[in-house]
C-alpha positions in Angstrom: 121.7 93.3 95.7 122.9 92.9 99.4 121.3 96.5 100.4 117.5 95.3 99.9 115.6 98.3 99.4 116.0 101.5 100.9 116.3 101.3 104.8 113.6 102.8 106.6 114.8 104.9 110.4 114.0 107.3 111.9 114.9 110.8 110.2 116.1 114.0 111.3 114.3 117.0 110.5 118.1 117.7 109.6 117.8 114.2 106.9 114.6 115.5 105.7 115.8 118.9 104.8 118.8 117.5 102.9 116.4 114.9 100.8 114.3 118.0 100.3 117.1 120.0 98.5 118.7 117.0 96.9 115.4 116.9 94.7 114.8 121.0 94.7 118.9 121.1 93.4 117.8 117.7 90.6 114.8 119.4 89.6 116.3 123.0 89.1 119.4 121.1 86.8 117.5 118.7 84.4 114.8 120.7 83.2 111.7 118.8 81.3 111.7 115.2 80.6 113.4 114.0 77.3 111.2 111.2 75.8 114.0 110.8 72.5 116.4 108.4 71.6 119.6 110.5 70.7 123.2 109.8 69.5 125.6 107.0 68.4 123.8 103.3 68.5 127.3 102.7 67.9 126.9 101.0 64.9 129.8 99.1 62.8 131.0 102.4 61.2 131.1 104.4 64.5 131.9 102.6 68.0 131.2 104.1 71.4 131.4 103.6 75.1 128.8 103.9 77.5 129.1 104.7 80.8 127.4 102.7 83.7 126.7 103.6 87.1 125.6 101.0 89.9 125.5 100.3 93.5 127.2 96.9 93.6 130.0 95.9 95.0 130.6 92.6 96.7 132.9 90.2 94.9 130.0 87.8 93.6 127.6 91.0 92.7 130.4 92.0 90.4 131.3 89.0 88.9 127.5 88.8 88.0 127.2 92.3 87.0 130.3 92.1 84.8 129.5 88.7 83.0 125.7 90.3 82.3 128.2 93.6 80.6 130.3 90.6 78.9 126.8 89.1 77.3 125.7 92.3 76.1 129.5 93.3 74.6 129.4 89.9 72.8 125.9 91.0 71.0 126.9 94.3 69.8 130.9 94.4 69.6 130.9 98.0 69.0 129.0 99.4 71.9 131.8 99.2 75.1 130.9 99.4 79.0 132.4 101.1 81.1 131.0 100.4 84.6 131.4 102.6 87.7 131.2 100.0 90.8 129.5 100.9 94.4 128.0 104.1 93.4 125.9 105.2 95.8 122.2 107.2 95.8 123.3 110.4 96.7 126.3 110.2 94.2 123.8 109.0 91.7 121.8 111.9 92.4 124.7 115.2 92.0 126.0 113.2 88.8 122.3 113.8 87.4 123.8 117.5 86.8 127.0 116.5 85.1 127.2 116.8 80.8 129.8 115.6 78.5 132.3 112.8 79.6 131.3 113.5 83.1 127.7 111.9 82.9 126.9 108.7 83.2 125.0 107.3 80.6 123.3 104.2 82.4 122.8 104.7 86.0 121.8 101.8 88.2 119.8 103.1 91.8 118.7 100.3 94.7 116.3 103.1 95.9 113.0 103.0 94.1 112.3 106.2 96.3 115.2 108.0 93.8 112.0 107.0 90.7 109.6 110.2 91.3 112.5 112.7 91.2 114.0 111.4 88.5 111.0 111.2 86.5 109.2 114.5 87.8 112.6 116.4 87.2 113.5 114.7 83.6 116.2 113.2 84.5 116.1 110.4 83.3 114.3 110.1 79.7 110.8 108.5 79.2 111.5 105.1 78.4 108.5 104.7 76.7 108.5 106.0 73.1 112.1 103.2 73.0 109.5 99.8 74.2 107.0 100.8 71.9 109.8 100.9 69.0 110.7 97.7 70.0 107.5 96.0 70.2 107.7 95.8 74.0 105.0 95.7 76.5 105.5 96.6 79.9 102.5 95.0 81.4 102.6 91.6 79.6 106.6 91.7 80.1 107.8 93.0 84.3 106.2 91.8 87.1 102.7 93.9 87.9 104.7 95.5 90.9 107.9 95.8 89.8 106.4 97.7 86.9 104.8 100.1 88.9 107.9 101.4 91.2 109.5 102.2 87.8 107.2 104.9 87.0 105.9 108.0 87.8 102.6 109.2 86.6 102.2 107.3 82.9 106.6 108.6 82.7 108.1 104.7 82.1 111.8 107.0 82.7 113.0 103.7 84.6 112.4 99.8 84.6 113.1 97.1 86.8 116.7 95.0 87.1 115.3 92.1 90.2 113.2 92.9 92.7 112.8 92.1 96.3 109.9 90.9 97.5 109.0 90.1 101.2 107.4 87.3 103.0 107.8 85.2 106.6 110.3 83.5 107.5 109.7 80.8 110.6 110.9 78.0 112.6 110.0 74.6 111.9 111.7 72.6 115.4 109.6 75.7 116.9 106.3 75.4 115.8 106.2 72.0 115.8 107.5 72.2 119.4 104.2 75.1 120.2 102.0 72.1 118.2 101.1 74.8 115.3 101.2 72.9 111.8 101.3 75.7 109.6 102.5 79.0 109.2 99.7 82.3 110.1 97.9 83.6 106.7 96.1 85.9 108.4 96.6 89.1 111.0 95.1 87.5 113.6 96.5 84.0 113.4 100.3 85.9 113.3 99.0 87.6 116.8 98.0 84.4 118.1 101.2 82.3 117.1 103.1 85.1 117.9 101.7 84.6 121.9 101.8 81.0 121.6 105.6 81.2 120.1 106.8 83.1 123.2 108.5 81.6 126.1 108.4 83.3 129.4 109.1 87.1 128.5 110.6 86.7 125.8 114.2 87.1 126.3 115.0 83.6 125.4 112.4 83.1 122.9 109.9 85.4 121.3 107.2 84.7 118.7 107.4 88.2 116.4 108.9 91.5 116.8 106.2 93.7 116.2 107.7 96.6 116.6 108.6 99.0 113.5 111.8 99.8 114.1 113.1 95.7 113.5 114.7 94.9 111.0 112.8 95.4 107.6 109.3 95.6 109.4 108.2 99.0 109.1 104.8 100.7 108.6 104.8 100.4 104.6 105.9 96.7 104.3 103.7 95.4 106.7 100.8 97.9 106.0 101.1 96.9 102.0 99.4 93.9 103.0 96.2 95.7 103.2 96.4 97.5 99.6 96.3 100.9 100.9 95.9 103.7 98.8 98.6 106.4 100.1 97.0 109.4 97.9 93.7 110.3 96.5 93.4 110.8 92.4 94.2 114.4 92.2 97.5 113.4 94.4 96.9 114.6 97.8 98.0 112.5 100.6 95.1 110.0 101.2 96.6 108.5 104.8 93.5 109.5 107.0 91.2 108.4 104.7 92.3 104.8 104.0 91.4 102.6 107.3 94.3 100.9 106.4 96.3 102.8 109.3 94.5 103.1 112.2 93.3 99.2 111.7 97.6 98.2 111.8 98.0 100.5 114.3 95.7 99.4 117.0 96.7 95.5 115.2 100.4 96.0 116.0 99.5 98.2 119.8 97.6 95.0 121.3 100.5 92.2 120.0 102.9 95.1 121.9 100.7 94.9 124.6 100.4 90.9 124.6 104.1 90.5 124.5 105.1 92.1 127.6 104.4 96.4 126.2 106.7 98.2 124.3 109.1 100.0 126.9 110.3 95.1 127.4 110.0 94.9 123.3 112.2 97.7 122.9 114.9 96.3 125.2 115.0 93.1 123.8 115.3 94.4 120.0 118.0 96.9 121.0 119.8 93.8 122.5 119.4 91.7 119.0 122.7 92.0 117.0 123.6 93.6 113.6 120.5 92.6 110.8 123.2 90.5 108.3 126.2 90.3 111.2 123.6 88.5 113.9 120.4 88.4 112.9 117.9 87.7 115.9 115.8 85.3 113.6 118.8 83.3 112.5 119.9 82.8 116.3 117.0 81.1 117.3 115.7 84.3 118.9 112.9 85.1 117.2 110.2 82.6 116.1 108.6 84.4 112.6 110.1 87.6 111.0 108.7 89.2 107.6 112.2 89.9 105.8 113.4 89.6 101.6 114.1 86.5 99.9 118.0 87.4 100.0 117.4 86.2 103.9 117.1 82.3 102.3 121.3 83.0 101.3 122.5 84.2 105.2 120.5 81.1 106.1 122.5 78.9 104.3 125.7 80.4 104.8 125.1 80.9 108.3 124.2 77.0 108.7 121.5 77.4 111.4 121.3 74.4 112.8 117.9 74.0 113.3 115.0 73.9 110.6 113.5 76.9 108.7 110.8 77.4 106.3 109.0 80.3 104.3 105.6 81.8 103.2 103.8 84.7 102.3 103.1 87.1 104.8 99.9 87.3 106.5 97.2 89.3 105.2 94.4 91.0 107.5 91.6 89.4 108.1 89.4 90.5 106.5 91.1 90.1 103.1 91.7 86.5 103.7 91.4 86.0 100.5 94.8 87.8 98.8 96.8 85.5 101.2 99.9 85.0 98.6 100.3 88.1 97.9 103.5 91.0 99.7 105.7 94.1 99.3 107.9 94.4 96.7 111.3 96.9 96.1 114.6 96.3 94.2 117.1 98.2 91.6 115.6 100.3 88.9 118.1 100.8 86.1 117.6 103.8 83.7 118.6 106.4 81.0 120.6 110.3 81.5 118.8 113.0 79.8 122.2 114.3 79.4 124.0 110.7 77.6 125.3 112.0 74.0 124.7 108.1 73.4 121.4 107.3 74.3 120.5 105.1 71.7 123.7 102.8 72.7 122.1 103.4 76.2 119.1 102.0 75.2 120.4 98.8 73.6 122.1 98.1 76.7 119.2 98.7 79.1 116.9 96.7 77.3 119.3 93.5 77.3 119.8 93.8 81.0 116.4 93.9 81.6 114.3 92.0 79.3 116.8 89.3 78.2 115.7 86.1 79.7 118.8 84.1 80.3 120.9 87.4 81.3 118.3 88.2 84.7 118.8 84.8 85.4 122.3 83.7 85.5 122.2 87.1 87.3 119.5 86.4 89.9 120.9 82.8 90.6 124.2 84.7 91.1 123.0 87.1 94.1 120.0 85.7 95.0 117.5 88.3 93.9 114.1 87.9 92.4 113.5 88.1 88.5 111.4 91.1 87.4 110.1 89.7 83.9 107.7 87.8 83.9 109.4 84.8 81.7 112.4 85.7 83.6 110.4 83.9 86.9 108.7 81.0 84.8 112.1 80.1 83.9 113.7 76.2 84.4 117.2 78.1 84.8 116.8 79.7 88.1 118.9 77.9 90.0 117.5 79.0 93.5 116.4 76.9 97.6 113.5 75.8 97.6 112.2 78.3 99.9 113.1 80.4 97.5 109.8 79.8 95.9 107.6 81.9 98.4 109.1 85.2 96.8 109.5 84.4 93.4 105.2 84.0 93.6 105.2 86.9 95.2 106.8 88.9 92.5 104.4 86.6 90.5 100.8 87.5 92.3 99.2 90.4 90.6 98.0 91.3 94.0 101.3 92.2 94.9 102.1 95.8 96.3 104.5 98.4 96.5 105.1 102.3 97.4 104.0 104.9 94.7 106.5 107.1 93.5 106.8 110.9 94.4 109.0 114.0 92.9 109.9 114.3 97.0 111.8 111.0 97.4 110.9 108.7 100.4 109.7 112.3 102.5 106.0 110.1 102.9 107.5 106.9 103.9 109.5 108.9 106.1 106.6 110.6 107.9 104.7 107.5 108.3 107.2 105.5 109.8 108.1 108.0 112.1 104.3 108.6 113.0 104.3 105.0 113.7 107.7 105.2 116.0 105.8 108.1 117.7 102.5 105.6 118.1 104.3 102.2 119.1 106.5 104.5 121.8 103.4 106.4 123.1 104.2 109.7 122.2 101.4 110.1 120.1 98.4 109.1 120.8 95.6 110.2 118.9 96.0 108.2 115.9 93.3 110.4 114.3 95.1 113.6 114.7 98.3 112.0 113.8 97.5 110.6 110.5 95.7 114.0 109.7 99.3 116.0 110.7 101.2 113.4 108.0 98.9 114.2 105.8 99.3 118.1 106.0 103.1 117.4 105.6 103.4 115.5 103.1 100.9 117.6 100.7 103.8 120.2 102.2 107.0 118.4 100.7 104.9 117.8 97.2 103.8 121.0 96.6 107.1 122.3 97.5 108.6 119.3 95.5 106.5 120.2 92.1 107.3 124.4 92.8 110.8 123.5 91.0 
């Protein structure tokens, strides 16, 4: 997928209100979860066509997804797939209201933060009964973190369909010139290397850009290296009580100061190019950065003139033994509760998410991480050497994601905005800011749950 997960930018109050409104609308229009399978299976006596919405749009992506569809139709000649490409997250939310011929049967979504909304409202059916019927144990089939982001409170309303894993990209030539022999494994090593790799004020060469709105780096992805507990057992926001966030913000602030201060770094950041058109790492302006597996392909396509490598992203010093874990997200796929062909839809979803050959060929074609344990280990994976880091992260049982909630990405946005305010100095009291964030998150959750 070219769109790796959800982009985390500053969201305005109006944007948050729209997101909340969409969640409420979905809740009001979908009713309670439907855990059954109904409709035609596509048996020999009654063929069936199911509609599949997905977000892929690039030529290589469409070739790959259409090849998988053809493979499924060959195995199931009485089930035909009508694929609709480039469907946005907002269109998916709107489409869950439709019925009859206008309703999609199967939907894939790049936004894992939508899972809680679709599970809690019953927009997508619970797949647990279907998995059980076919003898599929999710815990032994799927990568642990990926399985985590596809369910909400035990409702397995989606399954992972390839994924994204995050790690550290580093410029080997810059490391060698600075006398650094290996990538950093801890946050203190990352900070020390960042300073050592910076030339002058960083305008020519910056060791590492620590601000939260730099490309893929944000509070949740970097904070995930601590393995935070976002919510208490009773579902309340746990930010202020979790030591992750004060530690993370303190580490970031210290590194910002060592690299010239926020105003200086922000000036550098805004002068960098677009993430995909003129990435600062690809251009040799930054020596290290957090990024996803797709950057491997980007660097190869750009034919960069320096040596580079990948490694797991560093972990906090007091968690050094967990080095190798990382943050994960990805594409999810589910069945619309309004589908009248849920049995046939399940056959398609099962094929797309558990067939090892389908997953490995898809991963090879679009440079994504396979989502099943078997596919992660498949000898048929034909990916560059630097890609192995991300396969290892996806296989690591300690890797993490962000939990699903019924209000979508509201808590993620609140946390990111808090980080942005702290790094710029708009807020200075970390404890008070975290407490306020907890209050805002709990209010958003309560509002979503009341509909």
